[in-house]
N, CA, C and O atoms as a GROMACS GRO file, in nm:
protein
  496
    1UNK      N    1 -13.796  -0.041 -10.650
    1UNK     CA    2 -13.835  -0.021 -10.770
    1UNK      C    3 -14.026  -0.126 -10.752
    1UNK      O    4 -14.116  -0.090 -10.828
    2UNK      N    5 -14.049  -0.230 -10.661
    2UNK     CA    6 -14.135  -0.338 -10.669
    2UNK      C    7 -14.249  -0.229 -10.603
    2UNK      O    8 -14.322  -0.157 -10.671
    3UNK      N    9 -14.248  -0.233 -10.517
    3UNK     CA   10 -14.335  -0.110 -10.430
    3UNK      C   11 -14.407   0.014 -10.514
    3UNK      O   12 -14.525   0.031 -10.543
    4UNK      N   13 -14.259   0.114 -10.546
    4UNK     CA   14 -14.362   0.225 -10.622
    4UNK      C   15 -14.423   0.170 -10.745
    4UNK      O   16 -14.535   0.209 -10.776
    5UNK      N   17 -14.357   0.077 -10.823
    5UNK     CA   18 -14.488   0.020 -10.987
    5UNK      C   19 -14.624  -0.024 -10.886
    5UNK      O   20 -14.738   0.020 -10.884
    6UNK      N   21 -14.557  -0.132 -10.804
    6UNK     CA   22 -14.716  -0.128 -10.753
    6UNK      C   23 -14.826  -0.012 -10.652
    6UNK      O   24 -14.930  -0.042 -10.593
    7UNK      N   25 -14.754   0.125 -10.661
    7UNK     CA   26 -14.816   0.216 -10.591
    7UNK      C   27 -14.862   0.306 -10.772
    7UNK      O   28 -14.961   0.377 -10.784
    8UNK      N   29 -14.792   0.285 -10.856
    8UNK     CA   30 -14.880   0.356 -10.968
    8UNK      C   31 -15.013   0.240 -11.083
    8UNK      O   32 -15.116   0.272 -11.143
    9UNK      N   33 -14.924   0.078 -11.067
    9UNK     CA   34 -15.074   0.006 -11.065
    9UNK      C   35 -15.168   0.030 -11.034
    9UNK      O   36 -15.255   0.030 -11.122
   10UNK      N   37 -15.204   0.063 -10.900
   10UNK     CA   38 -15.281   0.053 -10.824
   10UNK      C   39 -15.349   0.221 -10.882
   10UNK      O   40 -15.452   0.211 -10.949
   11UNK      N   41 -15.316   0.310 -10.869
   11UNK     CA   42 -15.352   0.436 -10.902
   11UNK      C   43 -15.381   0.464 -11.044
   11UNK      O   44 -15.425   0.576 -11.072
   12UNK      N   45 -15.364   0.378 -11.137
   12UNK     CA   46 -15.454   0.336 -11.252
   12UNK      C   47 -15.561   0.327 -11.206
   12UNK      O   48 -15.646   0.413 -11.225
   13UNK      N   49 -15.579   0.229 -11.140
   13UNK     CA   50 -15.670   0.101 -11.126
   13UNK      C   51 -15.787   0.174 -11.040
   13UNK      O   52 -15.899   0.129 -11.017
   14UNK      N   53 -15.730   0.306 -10.996
   14UNK     CA   54 -15.837   0.337 -10.898
   14UNK      C   55 -15.921   0.476 -10.962
   14UNK      O   56 -16.039   0.508 -10.945
   15UNK      N   57 -15.807   0.550 -11.047
   15UNK     CA   58 -15.816   0.602 -11.181
   15UNK      C   59 -15.922   0.549 -11.286
   15UNK      O   60 -16.003   0.631 -11.329
   16UNK      N   61 -15.927   0.441 -11.322
   16UNK     CA   62 -16.039   0.405 -11.400
   16UNK      C   63 -16.128   0.359 -11.364
   16UNK      O   64 -16.212   0.339 -11.451
   17UNK      N   65 -16.163   0.314 -11.218
   17UNK     CA   66 -16.248   0.293 -11.168
   17UNK      C   67 -16.323   0.424 -11.134
   17UNK      O   68 -16.445   0.409 -11.122
   18UNK      N   69 -16.291   0.509 -11.123
   18UNK     CA   70 -16.301   0.646 -11.055
   18UNK      C   71 -16.393   0.741 -11.207
   18UNK      O   72 -16.485   0.822 -11.201
   19UNK      N   73 -16.323   0.691 -11.321
   19UNK     CA   74 -16.403   0.681 -11.435
   19UNK      C   75 -16.501   0.680 -11.477
   19UNK      O   76 -16.590   0.752 -11.521
   20UNK      N   77 -16.458   0.529 -11.445
   20UNK     CA   78 -16.621   0.434 -11.469
   20UNK      C   79 -16.730   0.428 -11.402
   20UNK      O   80 -16.840   0.396 -11.447
   21UNK      N   81 -16.684   0.481 -11.204
   21UNK     CA   82 -16.817   0.545 -11.184
   21UNK      C   83 -16.865   0.651 -11.250
   21UNK      O   84 -16.974   0.623 -11.301
   22UNK      N   85 -16.826   0.774 -11.273
   22UNK     CA   86 -16.825   0.885 -11.269
   22UNK      C   87 -16.913   0.865 -11.427
   22UNK      O   88 -17.014   0.936 -11.417
   23UNK      N   89 -16.911   0.794 -11.568
   23UNK     CA   90 -17.042   0.773 -11.619
   23UNK      C   91 -17.126   0.687 -11.515
   23UNK      O   92 -17.183   0.770 -11.444
   24UNK      N   93 -17.150   0.600 -11.486
   24UNK     CA   94 -17.254   0.586 -11.434
   24UNK      C   95 -17.357   0.653 -11.396
   24UNK      O   96 -17.478   0.642 -11.410
   25UNK      N   97 -17.238   0.772 -11.314
   25UNK     CA   98 -17.366   0.859 -11.172
   25UNK      C   99 -17.395   0.950 -11.255
   25UNK      O  100 -17.495   1.004 -11.208
   26UNK      N  101 -17.346   1.039 -11.423
   26UNK     CA  102 -17.341   1.089 -11.479
   26UNK      C  103 -17.448   1.140 -11.593
   26UNK      O  104 -17.529   1.229 -11.616
   27UNK      N  105 -17.379   0.996 -11.657
   27UNK     CA  106 -17.443   1.011 -11.725
   27UNK      C  107 -17.544   0.836 -11.758
   27UNK      O  108 -17.508   0.720 -11.745
   28UNK      N  109 -17.716   0.916 -11.817
   28UNK     CA  110 -17.864   0.865 -11.763
   28UNK      C  111 -17.856   0.734 -11.865
   28UNK      O  112 -17.890   0.618 -11.842
   29UNK      N  113 -17.806   0.785 -11.972
   29UNK     CA  114 -17.758   0.602 -12.135
   29UNK      C  115 -17.693   0.546 -12.049
   29UNK      O  116 -17.750   0.443 -12.013
   30UNK      N  117 -17.549   0.576 -11.971
   30UNK     CA  118 -17.494   0.477 -11.956
   30UNK      C  119 -17.549   0.376 -11.825
   30UNK      O  120 -17.490   0.276 -11.783
   31UNK      N  121 -17.706   0.446 -11.765
   31UNK     CA  122 -17.737   0.342 -11.658
   31UNK      C  123 -17.828   0.299 -11.786
   31UNK      O  124 -17.846   0.178 -11.805
   32UNK      N  125 -17.867   0.363 -11.846
   32UNK     CA  126 -17.926   0.203 -11.926
   32UNK      C  127 -17.909   0.137 -11.986
   32UNK      O  128 -17.994   0.058 -12.028
   33UNK      N  129 -17.781   0.140 -12.018
   33UNK     CA  130 -17.724   0.037 -12.087
   33UNK      C  131 -17.674  -0.073 -11.971
   33UNK      O  132 -17.705  -0.191 -11.990
   34UNK      N  133 -17.612  -0.045 -11.875
   34UNK     CA  134 -17.578  -0.093 -11.732
   34UNK      C  135 -17.726  -0.196 -11.741
   34UNK      O  136 -17.714  -0.309 -11.787
   35UNK      N  137 -17.869  -0.144 -11.692
   35UNK     CA  138 -17.994  -0.247 -11.713
   35UNK      C  139 -17.990  -0.343 -11.840
   35UNK      O  140 -18.025  -0.460 -11.823
   36UNK      N  141 -17.951  -0.301 -11.962
   36UNK     CA  142 -18.004  -0.377 -12.081
   36UNK      C  143 -17.844  -0.536 -12.059
   36UNK      O  144 -17.854  -0.658 -12.073
   37UNK      N  145 -17.723  -0.452 -12.024
   37UNK     CA  146 -17.669  -0.558 -11.999
   37UNK      C  147 -17.636  -0.685 -11.864
   37UNK      O  148 -17.582  -0.794 -11.844
   38UNK      N  149 -17.718  -0.571 -11.794
   38UNK     CA  150 -17.780  -0.654 -11.656
   38UNK      C  151 -17.892  -0.817 -11.738
   38UNK      O  152 -17.875  -0.938 -11.751
   39UNK      N  153 -18.006  -0.712 -11.773
   39UNK     CA  154 -18.067  -0.808 -11.868
   39UNK      C  155 -18.026  -0.904 -11.960
   39UNK      O  156 -18.077  -1.016 -11.969
   40UNK      N  157 -17.928  -0.858 -12.033
   40UNK     CA  158 -17.914  -0.942 -12.112
   40UNK      C  159 -17.826  -1.077 -12.060
   40UNK      O  160 -17.840  -1.183 -12.121
   41UNK      N  161 -17.720  -1.065 -11.926
   41UNK     CA  162 -17.686  -1.113 -11.916
   41UNK      C  163 -17.755  -1.243 -11.789
   41UNK      O  164 -17.699  -1.326 -11.719
   42UNK      N  165 -17.879  -1.211 -11.806
   42UNK     CA  166 -17.963  -1.271 -11.643
   42UNK      C  167 -18.032  -1.360 -11.760
   42UNK      O  168 -18.061  -1.476 -11.730
   43UNK      N  169 -18.066  -1.305 -11.918
   43UNK     CA  170 -18.056  -1.367 -12.008
   43UNK      C  171 -18.036  -1.523 -12.050
   43UNK      O  172 -18.083  -1.637 -12.050
   44UNK      N  173 -17.910  -1.423 -12.092
   44UNK     CA  174 -17.790  -1.556 -12.146
   44UNK      C  175 -17.790  -1.672 -12.046
   44UNK      O  176 -17.832  -1.777 -12.094
   45UNK      N  177 -17.756  -1.678 -11.931
   45UNK     CA  178 -17.748  -1.744 -11.845
   45UNK      C  179 -17.871  -1.820 -11.818
   45UNK      O  180 -17.851  -1.936 -11.782
   46UNK      N  181 -17.952  -1.794 -11.823
   46UNK     CA  182 -18.126  -1.902 -11.850
   46UNK      C  183 -18.137  -1.964 -11.976
   46UNK      O  184 -18.172  -2.082 -11.971
   47UNK      N  185 -18.113  -1.909 -12.104
   47UNK     CA  186 -18.103  -1.925 -12.189
   47UNK      C  187 -17.895  -2.053 -12.222
   47UNK      O  188 -17.841  -2.082 -12.329
   48UNK      N  189 -17.853  -2.085 -12.080
   48UNK     CA  190 -17.706  -2.107 -12.114
   48UNK      C  191 -17.691  -2.109 -12.285
   48UNK      O  192 -17.735  -2.184 -12.373
   49UNK      N  193 -17.616  -2.002 -12.284
   49UNK     CA  194 -17.479  -1.984 -12.364
   49UNK      C  195 -17.372  -2.058 -12.378
   49UNK      O  196 -17.302  -2.095 -12.284
   50UNK      N  197 -17.354  -2.083 -12.493
   50UNK     CA  198 -17.183  -2.137 -12.456
   50UNK      C  199 -17.095  -2.016 -12.482
   50UNK      O  200 -17.123  -1.896 -12.497
   51UNK      N  201 -16.941  -2.106 -12.483
   51UNK     CA  202 -16.857  -1.957 -12.449
   51UNK      C  203 -16.843  -1.866 -12.559
   51UNK      O  204 -16.808  -1.748 -12.546
   52UNK      N  205 -16.885  -1.950 -12.721
   52UNK     CA  206 -16.850  -1.846 -12.871
   52UNK      C  207 -17.010  -1.729 -12.828
   52UNK      O  208 -17.016  -1.614 -12.870
   53UNK      N  209 -17.081  -1.768 -12.772
   53UNK     CA  210 -17.197  -1.680 -12.812
   53UNK      C  211 -17.188  -1.572 -12.658
   53UNK      O  212 -17.236  -1.459 -12.658
   54UNK      N  213 -17.107  -1.640 -12.518
   54UNK     CA  214 -17.074  -1.523 -12.432
   54UNK      C  215 -16.958  -1.392 -12.500
   54UNK      O  216 -16.948  -1.272 -12.476
   55UNK      N  217 -16.876  -1.495 -12.603
   55UNK     CA  218 -16.797  -1.393 -12.643
   55UNK      C  219 -16.825  -1.237 -12.663
   55UNK      O  220 -16.794  -1.125 -12.621
   56UNK      N  221 -16.940  -1.336 -12.799
   56UNK     CA  222 -17.013  -1.241 -12.842
   56UNK      C  223 -17.086  -1.124 -12.751
   56UNK      O  224 -17.061  -1.004 -12.749
   57UNK      N  225 -17.156  -1.178 -12.698
   57UNK     CA  226 -17.248  -1.097 -12.582
   57UNK      C  227 -17.125  -1.033 -12.508
   57UNK      O  228 -17.157  -0.914 -12.500
   58UNK      N  229 -17.033  -1.045 -12.465
   58UNK     CA  230 -16.908  -0.976 -12.341
   58UNK      C  231 -16.884  -0.844 -12.489
   58UNK      O  232 -16.920  -0.726 -12.485
   59UNK      N  233 -16.831  -0.898 -12.579
   59UNK     CA  234 -16.746  -0.808 -12.666
   59UNK      C  235 -16.890  -0.698 -12.726
   59UNK      O  236 -16.868  -0.579 -12.746
   60UNK      N  237 -16.997  -0.742 -12.743
   60UNK     CA  238 -17.101  -0.628 -12.733
   60UNK      C  239 -17.110  -0.504 -12.643
   60UNK      O  240 -17.115  -0.382 -12.657
   61UNK      N  241 -17.108  -0.591 -12.546
   61UNK     CA  242 -17.213  -0.502 -12.423
   61UNK      C  243 -17.048  -0.400 -12.315
   61UNK      O  244 -17.039  -0.322 -12.220
   62UNK      N  245 -16.960  -0.466 -12.406
   62UNK     CA  246 -16.746  -0.376 -12.358
   62UNK      C  247 -16.782  -0.283 -12.479
   62UNK      O  248 -16.758  -0.164 -12.459
   63UNK      N  249 -16.837  -0.317 -12.603
   63UNK     CA  250 -16.827  -0.219 -12.778
   63UNK      C  251 -16.879  -0.043 -12.651
   63UNK      O  252 -16.819   0.054 -12.606
   64UNK      N  253 -17.058  -0.111 -12.646
   64UNK     CA  254 -17.184  -0.016 -12.632
   64UNK      C  255 -17.142   0.027 -12.507
   64UNK      O  256 -17.193   0.137 -12.490
   65UNK      N  257 -17.034  -0.022 -12.350
   65UNK     CA  258 -16.949   0.090 -12.264
   65UNK      C  259 -16.852   0.189 -12.317
   65UNK      O  260 -16.848   0.311 -12.299
   66UNK      N  261 -16.762   0.098 -12.396
   66UNK     CA  262 -16.655   0.222 -12.419
   66UNK      C  263 -16.704   0.361 -12.487
   66UNK      O  264 -16.663   0.477 -12.482
   67UNK      N  265 -16.833   0.285 -12.564
   67UNK     CA  266 -16.850   0.440 -12.698
   67UNK      C  267 -16.915   0.505 -12.622
   67UNK      O  268 -16.922   0.624 -12.652
   68UNK      N  269 -16.986   0.463 -12.499
   68UNK     CA  270 -17.080   0.543 -12.404
   68UNK      C  271 -16.958   0.630 -12.302
   68UNK      O  272 -16.992   0.716 -12.220
   69UNK      N  273 -16.845   0.597 -12.320
   69UNK     CA  274 -16.704   0.661 -12.160
   69UNK      C  275 -16.637   0.753 -12.315
   69UNK      O  276 -16.601   0.869 -12.295
   70UNK      N  277 -16.630   0.720 -12.402
   70UNK     CA  278 -16.574   0.824 -12.554
   70UNK      C  279 -16.635   0.914 -12.570
   70UNK      O  280 -16.584   1.015 -12.619
   71UNK      N  281 -16.809   0.905 -12.525
   71UNK     CA  282 -16.914   0.950 -12.559
   71UNK      C  283 -16.882   1.084 -12.447
   71UNK      O  284 -16.906   1.200 -12.481
   72UNK      N  285 -16.856   1.069 -12.386
   72UNK     CA  286 -16.856   1.151 -12.202
   72UNK      C  287 -16.713   1.206 -12.253
   72UNK      O  288 -16.724   1.311 -12.316
   73UNK      N  289 -16.586   1.160 -12.238
   73UNK     CA  290 -16.507   1.252 -12.355
   73UNK      C  291 -16.502   1.313 -12.377
   73UNK      O  292 -16.452   1.414 -12.328
   74UNK      N  293 -16.595   1.279 -12.540
   74UNK     CA  294 -16.618   1.532 -12.609
   74UNK      C  295 -16.706   1.553 -12.540
   74UNK      O  296 -16.658   1.657 -12.496
   75UNK      N  297 -16.793   1.545 -12.493
   75UNK     CA  298 -16.901   1.594 -12.427
   75UNK      C  299 -16.800   1.764 -12.328
   75UNK      O  300 -16.786   1.886 -12.333
   76UNK      N  301 -16.753   1.622 -12.241
   76UNK     CA  302 -16.692   1.709 -12.130
   76UNK      C  303 -16.571   1.771 -12.147
   76UNK      O  304 -16.534   1.877 -12.096
   77UNK      N  305 -16.494   1.676 -12.245
   77UNK     CA  306 -16.381   1.803 -12.271
   77UNK      C  307 -16.396   1.886 -12.415
   77UNK      O  308 -16.296   1.905 -12.483
   78UNK      N  309 -16.508   1.926 -12.451
   78UNK     CA  310 -16.541   2.035 -12.518
   78UNK      C  311 -16.610   2.136 -12.431
   78UNK      O  312 -16.572   2.252 -12.414
   79UNK      N  313 -16.734   2.069 -12.368
   79UNK     CA  314 -16.762   2.146 -12.229
   79UNK      C  315 -16.690   2.257 -12.170
   79UNK      O  316 -16.727   2.367 -12.130
   80UNK      N  317 -16.536   2.180 -12.178
   80UNK     CA  318 -16.443   2.256 -12.054
   80UNK      C  319 -16.417   2.328 -12.136
   80UNK      O  320 -16.466   2.439 -12.113
   81UNK      N  321 -16.335   2.319 -12.267
   81UNK     CA  322 -16.299   2.480 -12.343
   81UNK      C  323 -16.395   2.529 -12.403
   81UNK      O  324 -16.357   2.622 -12.474
   82UNK      N  325 -16.524   2.507 -12.409
   82UNK     CA  326 -16.571   2.667 -12.458
   82UNK      C  327 -16.744   2.648 -12.359
   82UNK      O  328 -16.783   2.552 -12.293
   83UNK      N  329 -16.792   2.738 -12.378
   83UNK     CA  330 -16.902   2.771 -12.310
   83UNK      C  331 -17.006   2.816 -12.396
   83UNK      O  332 -17.119   2.781 -12.361
   84UNK      N  333 -16.993   2.908 -12.540
   84UNK     CA  334 -17.035   2.918 -12.645
   84UNK      C  335 -17.106   2.830 -12.705
   84UNK      O  336 -17.046   2.722 -12.710
   85UNK      N  337 -17.174   2.829 -12.738
   85UNK     CA  338 -17.242   2.778 -12.860
   85UNK      C  339 -17.123   2.722 -13.022
   85UNK      O  340 -17.072   2.820 -13.077
   86UNK      N  341 -17.096   2.619 -13.071
   86UNK     CA  342 -17.015   2.677 -13.202
   86UNK      C  343 -17.050   2.551 -13.287
   86UNK      O  344 -17.071   2.442 -13.233
   87UNK      N  345 -17.055   2.569 -13.411
   87UNK     CA  346 -17.074   2.494 -13.515
   87UNK      C  347 -17.047   2.349 -13.523
   87UNK      O  348 -17.115   2.252 -13.558
   88UNK      N  349 -16.904   2.368 -13.471
   88UNK     CA  350 -16.784   2.235 -13.448
   88UNK      C  351 -16.762   2.145 -13.362
   88UNK      O  352 -16.712   2.034 -13.382
   89UNK      N  353 -16.816   2.209 -13.221
   89UNK     CA  354 -16.822   2.142 -13.110
   89UNK      C  355 -16.930   2.092 -13.138
   89UNK      O  356 -16.922   1.969 -13.147
   90UNK      N  357 -17.081   2.152 -13.166
   90UNK     CA  358 -17.220   2.060 -13.232
   90UNK      C  359 -17.116   1.916 -13.286
   90UNK      O  360 -17.083   1.819 -13.219
   91UNK      N  361 -17.078   1.954 -13.451
   91UNK     CA  362 -17.068   1.848 -13.481
   91UNK      C  363 -16.992   1.723 -13.411
   91UNK      O  364 -17.036   1.613 -13.447
   92UNK      N  365 -16.867   1.720 -13.299
   92UNK     CA  366 -16.812   1.682 -13.249
   92UNK      C  367 -16.910   1.600 -13.167
   92UNK      O  368 -16.923   1.478 -13.184
   93UNK      N  369 -16.991   1.683 -13.062
   93UNK     CA  370 -17.096   1.606 -13.018
   93UNK      C  371 -17.166   1.512 -13.075
   93UNK      O  372 -17.160   1.394 -13.038
   94UNK      N  373 -17.216   1.538 -13.140
   94UNK     CA  374 -17.372   1.434 -13.277
   94UNK      C  375 -17.229   1.309 -13.296
   94UNK      O  376 -17.235   1.190 -13.264
   95UNK      N  377 -17.132   1.368 -13.347
   95UNK     CA  378 -17.074   1.253 -13.369
   95UNK      C  379 -17.006   1.116 -13.303
   95UNK      O  380 -17.017   0.996 -13.327
   96UNK      N  381 -16.936   1.192 -13.211
   96UNK     CA  382 -17.007   1.072 -13.090
   96UNK      C  383 -17.097   0.990 -13.041
   96UNK      O  384 -17.062   0.876 -13.009
   97UNK      N  385 -17.238   1.036 -13.025
   97UNK     CA  386 -17.351   1.048 -13.025
   97UNK      C  387 -17.383   0.962 -13.085
   97UNK      O  388 -17.447   0.863 -13.048
   98UNK      N  389 -17.312   1.007 -13.262
   98UNK     CA  390 -17.368   0.834 -13.368
   98UNK      C  391 -17.278   0.738 -13.326
   98UNK      O  392 -17.301   0.620 -13.300
   99UNK      N  393 -17.181   0.794 -13.323
   99UNK     CA  394 -17.059   0.612 -13.289
   99UNK      C  395 -17.152   0.557 -13.133
   99UNK      O  396 -17.232   0.467 -13.160
  100UNK      N  397 -17.152   0.585 -13.024
  100UNK     CA  398 -17.246   0.500 -12.949
  100UNK      C  399 -17.384   0.418 -13.010
  100UNK      O  400 -17.390   0.296 -13.004
  101UNK      N  401 -17.488   0.498 -13.068
  101UNK     CA  402 -17.618   0.467 -13.176
  101UNK      C  403 -17.562   0.350 -13.210
  101UNK      O  404 -17.591   0.246 -13.151
  102UNK      N  405 -17.466   0.356 -13.316
  102UNK     CA  406 -17.446   0.219 -13.398
  102UNK      C  407 -17.318   0.194 -13.296
  102UNK      O  408 -17.235   0.254 -13.364
  103UNK      N  409 -17.264   0.161 -13.212
  103UNK     CA  410 -17.218   0.126 -13.134
  103UNK      C  411 -17.321   0.065 -13.061
  103UNK      O  412 -17.266  -0.022 -12.993
  104UNK      N  413 -17.527   0.062 -13.024
  104UNK     CA  414 -17.563  -0.005 -12.995
  104UNK      C  415 -17.599  -0.078 -13.093
  104UNK      O  416 -17.604  -0.201 -13.092
  105UNK      N  417 -17.629   0.006 -13.198
  105UNK     CA  418 -17.754  -0.101 -13.284
  105UNK      C  419 -17.665  -0.248 -13.305
  105UNK      O  420 -17.728  -0.353 -13.303
  106UNK      N  421 -17.507  -0.249 -13.326
  106UNK     CA  422 -17.448  -0.286 -13.346
  106UNK      C  423 -17.520  -0.408 -13.286
  106UNK      O  424 -17.582  -0.484 -13.361
  107UNK      N  425 -17.511  -0.436 -13.104
  107UNK     CA  426 -17.536  -0.483 -12.998
  107UNK      C  427 -17.638  -0.531 -13.013
  107UNK      O  428 -17.663  -0.645 -13.052
  108UNK      N  429 -17.710  -0.446 -12.983
  108UNK     CA  430 -17.907  -0.534 -13.077
  108UNK      C  431 -17.846  -0.636 -13.178
  108UNK      O  432 -17.856  -0.752 -13.138
  109UNK      N  433 -17.798  -0.624 -13.272
  109UNK     CA  434 -17.808  -0.706 -13.323
  109UNK      C  435 -17.780  -0.842 -13.317
  109UNK      O  436 -17.834  -0.949 -13.344
  110UNK      N  437 -17.636  -0.783 -13.257
  110UNK     CA  438 -17.574  -0.910 -13.144
  110UNK      C  439 -17.682  -1.028 -13.133
  110UNK      O  440 -17.702  -1.142 -13.175
  111UNK      N  441 -17.740  -0.929 -13.050
  111UNK     CA  442 -17.840  -1.063 -12.932
  111UNK      C  443 -17.914  -1.086 -13.035
  111UNK      O  444 -17.913  -1.206 -13.064
  112UNK      N  445 -17.977  -1.021 -13.103
  112UNK     CA  446 -18.118  -1.095 -13.164
  112UNK      C  447 -18.032  -1.236 -13.208
  112UNK      O  448 -18.070  -1.350 -13.180
  113UNK      N  449 -17.910  -1.203 -13.280
  113UNK     CA  450 -17.907  -1.353 -13.401
  113UNK      C  451 -17.837  -1.438 -13.246
  113UNK      O  452 -17.801  -1.555 -13.258
  114UNK      N  453 -17.828  -1.386 -13.143
  114UNK     CA  454 -17.790  -1.471 -13.037
  114UNK      C  455 -17.900  -1.530 -12.941
  114UNK      O  456 -17.893  -1.646 -12.902
  115UNK      N  457 -17.986  -1.459 -12.909
  115UNK     CA  458 -18.129  -1.442 -12.852
  115UNK      C  459 -18.257  -1.519 -12.950
  115UNK      O  460 -18.375  -1.521 -12.915
  116UNK      N  461 -18.241  -1.537 -12.988
  116UNK     CA  462 -18.371  -1.494 -13.121
  116UNK      C  463 -18.359  -1.666 -13.117
  116UNK      O  464 -18.441  -1.720 -13.044
  117UNK      N  465 -18.291  -1.728 -13.170
  117UNK     CA  466 -18.288  -1.919 -13.187
  117UNK      C  467 -18.321  -2.006 -13.082
  117UNK      O  468 -18.399  -2.101 -13.085
  118UNK      N  469 -18.218  -1.943 -12.941
  118UNK     CA  470 -18.263  -2.011 -12.829
  118UNK      C  471 -18.384  -1.970 -12.797
  118UNK      O  472 -18.462  -2.062 -12.774
  119UNK      N  473 -18.446  -1.819 -12.784
  119UNK     CA  474 -18.618  -1.818 -12.712
  119UNK      C  475 -18.662  -1.884 -12.797
  119UNK      O  476 -18.755  -1.944 -12.743
  120UNK      N  477 -18.654  -1.927 -12.943
  120UNK     CA  478 -18.765  -2.007 -13.007
  120UNK      C  479 -18.808  -2.191 -12.962
  120UNK      O  480 -18.903  -2.269 -12.971
  121UNK      N  481 -18.698  -2.187 -12.925
  121UNK     CA  482 -18.594  -2.324 -12.919
  121UNK      C  483 -18.671  -2.329 -12.732
  121UNK      O  484 -18.717  -2.425 -12.670
  122UNK      N  485 -18.662  -2.248 -12.709
  122UNK     CA  486 -18.712  -2.251 -12.526
  122UNK      C  487 -18.856  -2.212 -12.518
  122UNK      O  488 -18.905  -2.206 -12.406
  123UNK      N  489 -18.941  -2.180 -12.636
  123UNK     CA  490 -19.091  -2.105 -12.564
  123UNK      C  491 -19.155  -2.269 -12.664
  123UNK      O  492 -19.258  -2.334 -12.647
  124UNK      N  493 -19.057  -2.286 -12.752
  124UNK     CA  494 -19.152  -2.396 -12.884
  124UNK      C  495 -19.223  -2.493 -12.776
  124UNK      O  496 -19.298  -2.583 -12.814
   0.00000   0.00000   0.00000
């Protein structure tokens, strides 16, 4: 029984990894978010952020990636269901895109609140 559970857990991680890789390969915005996340992490290392600041930055980065992945789920699901343009399909895709826009704006605000004071101090 233990080996069976280990196999299921391994498969779960493999499938999750494949989903993340799919989004990074297929979605230009996900790659842009990854670049922004890497630059944010490097800046955070340079500015020696506190544990609390790292926690907030990590949550912001995760929020954007989770949003991007759910946006992809909505788009792929609708594309799988219909190739015809439908007003409700457009609404669903637009709402999903709006959610990721909101998540990105929130992450930018969190980043500004954390980084601007540190940058002022570092550049003063």
